[in-house]
N, C-alpha and C positions, 0 to 999 in steps of 0.2 A: 240713723242717717243711711240713706241709700246711695249706692255708687253704681254708675253705669259700667258697661263692659270695658270701655277705654280706661276709666278710672281704676278699675280692678287690675287691669294689666299693668298700669302705671305703678300702682302700689306694690304689686308682686315683684316687678322689676326693681323697684326701689329697695325692697327688703332683701332680695337676692344680692344686689350690688353692695348693700350695707354689710351683709354676712360675708361676702367675698372680701370686702375691704378689711373687715375685722380679722378674718382668718389670715389674709395676706400680711396684715400688720403684726399678728402674732408670730407668723413665720419670719418676718423681717426682724422682729424683736429678738426671736430666738437666735437668729444669725448674729445679730449685733451683740448678744450676750455671750456668744461662744468665746471661750478663752482656753488657750493651750496651757496645760499644766506641765511641769517638768517631770513627766513620767513617760515611759515608753508607750503605755496604753493610750495616752492622750496625743502625743506627737505622731502616733501611727496614723492619725486621721489626715495627715498632710501627704499630698501626692508629690513625689520627688520632682517630676518634670511637668510643669504646666505647658499648655499648648504653645505659648509664645516662645518658650525655651526650645521646644522641639522644632519650631519654625526657624529659629535664629541661626543655628548651625555654626556661627563664627564670631569669636570675640578676640580682643587684644588686651594684653596687660604688659607690665614692664618691671624688670628688676632694676632698681635705682635707689641709691642711698649713699651714705658715707663710704661704703666699700667701693664705690665707683671712682673715688679719688685716686687711689694708687693704680687702678686699671691693670691689675696684675693677678694672675692665678685664677681665681674664681670668686663667686659671691661668698665663699667660705673663708675669704681672707681674714675676717675678724677672729676666727678660730685658729687658723693655721699659723698666724703670726706669733701665737703664744706656744707653739709646739717646737721643741728642740729638733734639730736635724731636719727641718722642713724647708723646702726651697723658698716658701713665702717668708719664713723667718729670716732667711739669709738676705732676700731682696729687701725686706723691711729695714734690717740693720744697715745695709749698704746705702739705702736711700733716705731713711728717716731717723736712723739712730737706734739706740737700745730701746727695747719694749718698756723698760723701767723709766725712760725719759720721755718717749713719744709713744703713748698707748693708743688704742683704737679710738678713744674719746677725742684725741687730738686731730683726727681726720674731720670731725664734724664742722669746725669753723671753716675748713677748706671746701666743704660741700656747700657751695653758694647758690647753685642752680640759677645763675644770673641770666641765662638765656631761655629759661623755661617759659614757654608761651602756651597756656592752656587752650587758647583759641586755635592756634596753629596745630597743636597736637590733636584736638578734637576733630578739626577739619581733616587731618591726615587719616585718622582712624575711620571716620565716616567715608572718606574717599576709598579706603581699602575694601569697603563692603561689610566691615564688621557691624554687628548688631548690638554688641555690648562691649564695654571697655572699662578699665580702671587700673589702679596701681597695686603693686605689692604693698599692702598697708603697713606691714611690719615683717621683716625677714628675721632669721634666727638671731640677728645681732642685737635686738632689743630696742632699735631706734624706730620711733613712730613717724609715719609720713602724713600725719594729720595734726590738727590743732588740738592737743590733748591737755586736759586738766588733771589727768591721772599719771601719765608718764612724763616726767620732766625732760626726758630726752626725746624731743619732738621738733619737727620742721618749723613750727611757728615761733618757738622760743629760741631756736638755735639754727645755725647754718643758713638756709635760705631765708629764714624769718618770714615765711608765708605758708599758707595752708595748701599744700600740694594736692591732697585728695579732695578737699572741699572745692578748691578753685576749678579743678578738672571736672568734677561731677557737675558743676553748674553749666559748663560748656557742653558736656556730653548730652545733658538733658535738653538743652536748647536745640540739639540736632536729633532728638528723639531716639537716642541710644540708651539702652539699659546700662546699669552700672554694676561693677563688680569690685569687691575689695577682698584681697587674699591675705591670709594670715599664716605665718610660718613660725611663730614664736613659741610654739609648744615646747620646742627644744631649748629655749632660752633659759629655762629654770635650771639652777645648779643642783643636781641630784647626787653629786659624788663627793661632797666636802667631807662626809663622814665615812667614806669608803676608799681607803688608800689603794686598794687593788685596782680601782678604776681611775686613778689619777693619771693624767696625761692622755695619750693617744687612744686608749681603750674606752674612754667614757663617752660613747656616742649618744647616750641618752641625754646629754647636756651639750650645748653648742660650745661653750667656752671650757677649755680644759682647766682642771683645778689642781693646784698644788699650793701649800701654804705660802710659798715664797713668790708665787706669781701675782702680777697685778690683778688678775681676775678674782683673787681671794680677798679683795678689798672689803673693809667694813665701813667705808665711807657711806653715810646714809643715802646720798644721792647716787654716787657712782655704782654702788652695788646693785641698783635697779637696772642699770645698763647690762651688767653681767649676769643678771638673774640670781644673784647671790643672796637669797633670803635665808633667815635663820631656820625657818620651818618651810618645807616644800609646799604645804597647804597655803601658806601666805603667798607664795608665787602663784599657785593655782587660782587664788582669788584675784590676784593682780592680772593674770591672763584673762580671766573672765571679765573683769571690770573694763579692760581695754576694748575687747570685742563689743561689749555692751555699749560703751561710749560711742563707737563708730556707728552702731545700729541706731542709737538714739539721735545722734547729731546729723547723720548723713543718709540714713535709710537706703543702703545699697540693695539692689534687686537680687544680687547674688553674693553670698559670702562663701569663700572657698578656703579649704584648709590643706596645708601641706602635710607631708608624712609626720608620723609620731604624735598625731592627735590622741592616740591610745595612751600616751603618757599622762594625759589629763584625766583625773578620776571621772567616773560616769556621772556623778551628781552635778559636776560643773559643766560637762558637755550637755546634759539635759537642760540645765538652766539656760545655756547659750541657745540651744535649738528652740526652746519654747519662747524665749525673748525675741528671737529673729522672726519666728512665725507670727507671734502676737503683734509685732510691729507691722508686719505685712497686712494683718487684719485692720490695724489702726489706719494704715495708709491706703487701704482699699486696693491692694495689689497682690499678685501672686509672686511670692519670693522663692528663691532656690538656695539649697545647701549643696556643697560639693566636698568630697573627701577623697583620700588616696589609699587608705588601708581599711581593714575590717574594723573600723572604729565607729562607724555609723551605718545603720541598715540601708541597703540600696533602695528599699521601698520609700524612704523619706529623703534620701540624699543621693546626688549623682556621683557615681564612682569615676575617678580620674586615673588614667594611666600616664605617668610622666614619660614623655618621649617614647610612646608606645602605642599599643592598640590591640584590637581583637582580630582573630583569623576569620570570623564569620559574623553574620548578622546576629545582633543581640536583641531580645524581645523588648527591653526597656532602654531608654536613652542613656548614653554614657559619654565620657569626655576624655580628651587627651590634651595635655599642654605640651607644646612644641616650641622650641626656641629658634629664632632665625640664625643665631650663631651656630657654627658647625657643632660645637658641644657646650659652649659657655652661655650662661644666662645674663650675667652682667656685662657691661662693656669692658673688654680686655683689649688693650692696644695691639693692633696687627692680627687679631684673631679673625679668621675667615668666616664668611657667611655662606649659608646654603643659597643656591640659586632659586629664582622664582618658580621655574618649571618643576623642580624637585618638590618644593613646598606645596604647590597647587595639586600636583598629582597625589601626594600623600594625603592632602586634605580630602580629595575626592574619595580616596579609599576609606577614610574615616566616615564620611557622609553616607557612603553606600552601605555601611554596617550599622547605621543608627547612632552614629557618634556626632559629637560637637567638638569643634577645635577651639582651643584657647592658645593664641599665638603670642609668644613673648618677643618684645623688642628690648634693646639695650642702650639706653641713653648715656651720654657722657656726663661727667660730674657737673658740667656747666648747664645742663638741660637741653643739649642738642641731641636729637635722634640722628645717628650717623646717616650720611647721604645714601649709602648703599642700601641700608635697611629701609629708608624712605622709598627708594626706588622699587624695592621688592613689594612693599605694601601697595604702591601705586599699580604695579603690574598685576597683583592679585585683584585689585579693584577693577582694572581694565578687563581682565578675563571674566570676572563676575558680572560686569556691566553687560556683557554679551550673553553669558551662560547662566546668569543668576536664577532664572526660572527653574533650572534643573537642580538647583541646590536649596534655595529658601522655600519653606512651606512644602517640603517633600518628605516622603517616608521611604524606608527601605523596601526593596522588592523581596520576594520570597528567598531569593539568593542574591548575594552581593555582586556576583559576576564570576569571572574566571581569568586565567592567564598563567604566565610563567614566573612572575616575581614571587619570591618566597621570603618570609621573615618569621621570626618567632613571635608568639603572643606574649603580651605583658608589657611591663615598663622597661625603659632604657633600650634603645635600638630595636624596638619592636616594629610592628606593621606600619606605624605612621611616622616613624622617625626619619629615616634616610634611605629607604628602599628605592632602587632605581627601576622605575616602571618604564614600559615601552608600549607601542601601539598594539602589541599582542595581549596586553592586559586590558580587560573590559570590565566596566562597572555599571551598575544600574541604580536608578532611583525612580520613584513613582510620585506624581503629584498627590497631595493629600486628599483631593476630591476625586482621584483616580481617573481623571479625564486625559491624562498623559503619562507616558513612561519615557524615561530618558536613558540613552545608551552613551557611555563615555568611553572613548578610546584614549588611553593614557599615553598619548604620543601622536605622531602625525601619520595616519594611514596612507597607503599608496593610492593615488587617484586612479579611478577606473577599475580597481580591484573589486571582484565580487566576493563577499565574505559571508560565510555560513555561520549563523548563530543558533546551533541546535538547542542551546539552553532555553530558548523561548519558543521552541517548536510546539506543535499541538499535542504531542504525546508526553510532554514533560510537565511535572508538577508546578513548575514556575512560569507557566505561560502568563502573558499580560492580563491584568484584571478586566479587560474589555477587548472587543474586536478592534483591530487596527484599521483606521479609516484613511490615514495619510501619514507620511514621514517627511520631516523637515530637517535640514541642516541648520542648526542655530548659528546666526551671524552671517548667513549667505542666502541670497535669493536665487536658488537653483532648484531644478526638479531632481528629485531623488528616486532612483529605481529601487523597488523592493518587491519581495514576494513572500507571502506567508502561507505555507502549506501545512498539512496535517503533521508532517514530520519535522519541519525546520523553518527557519526564517532566513531569508537571503537579502543582503543589503549591498548594493553596488556603490562604491565610493564615487561621488561626482567628480567631473573634470573641472575642478576649481581649487583654489588655494585653501588648504586645510590649516587649522590652528596648530601652531608649533608645539603648544603645551599640551592641550587635550581637546580633541574633537568631539562634539556632542550632537547626537541626533535625537529629535523629538518624535515619539510615536503618539499620534493623536488617537485617542481611544473612544469608542462608543460603548458607554457603560449601560447595563440593563436598567 
């Protein structure tokens, strides 16, 4: 059989297309077959920060549970009420009676969450500008905020009698927000029952203090699960893993985040958890994230979080800080003051300039109301981001984060992102990820008409913009901005217009090669 030229070309193309399709199919099949094993060698293939997480910059979560009912002390109320000579113990006895008559479990029927409205909460979180949100799925107290078949102490069977985590996730996803579930229950396991030296206050490796005469030493088959009082600690470790696995299987959170003391969980259980979360991500066709607080997971596969803290300088890989809106408390505490919106936003800018992501905590009351003052702060953050969001979302750090006079220590608790008082003398930078713009933040209200020299982006410095400056704009204002970029320095004249009271942002439009 003879073929003409056109036929020959047709069949050659057909063969090439078939080969390409076959090879592509093999490639897709190989991808589909990939499965993470619970080994460091396997999970090392996971990249800690997918692009969507680097772009997101800001999320919201909340400390809320039976410990919100007394609204006193801190979220460690469940522990402290069982300690002698503790102010929480005194408060508890004065208001609820003896710990032998009214235990922590007796707060659960009072935690009704009757005003919890997941639609309203999701609307508020979206309005704040947050790109992901979710609950403390389980705090140290052992109470699960989801519909659990494993933990009998859960919100669906007790207290609110509804699935808090599940109902909220549904509404968040309707608003295209990613989801986060945080786990703090590694400390819930009772590790001191056989170690009298650690009974009482010294046993910080277990949330609930242990002494044979305390209610926390119960052997009741159900109640001992609340107090983490298992006969063998490996039984608790399995219980810890089963609960995390259940949340992954039932709700597929985009981010799972672990509080301190994850190192108390043996490596084999941590690896099973990591592999299961990553495999569920593959199953759901999405890139998932892990977060941790101590040296209990490698930073190459999990985001490191500084509690109420931060870094002094730009870090090459993304990191996180969790900050609470309360002055120092995470749960709702009656009459506890909140930080003001300006302080929060300025500290968030500092984090973003250093390649960080902010997880902001709110503190609902026991009935499911987010306090009006905290709602207002979230709305103010959203209003500021509505004008200046392009300088935040989908940006990357500059070679240097900025400069200024504000000073703070690096690390967790009262560090760089907690409550440092910034001024207009403190300047921060970000760069659009396509490098078509650079942003200058003044963390305060600069003086109108003032000519400011920014030597740090001058021509002789290593941290010059990634392209030639073609124009400068003041975000949120339609005014002409005077500027000059010389070989030695960059000069910016503050326009004669109303500046933003919280943080003023200039956009440098760049011509990239």
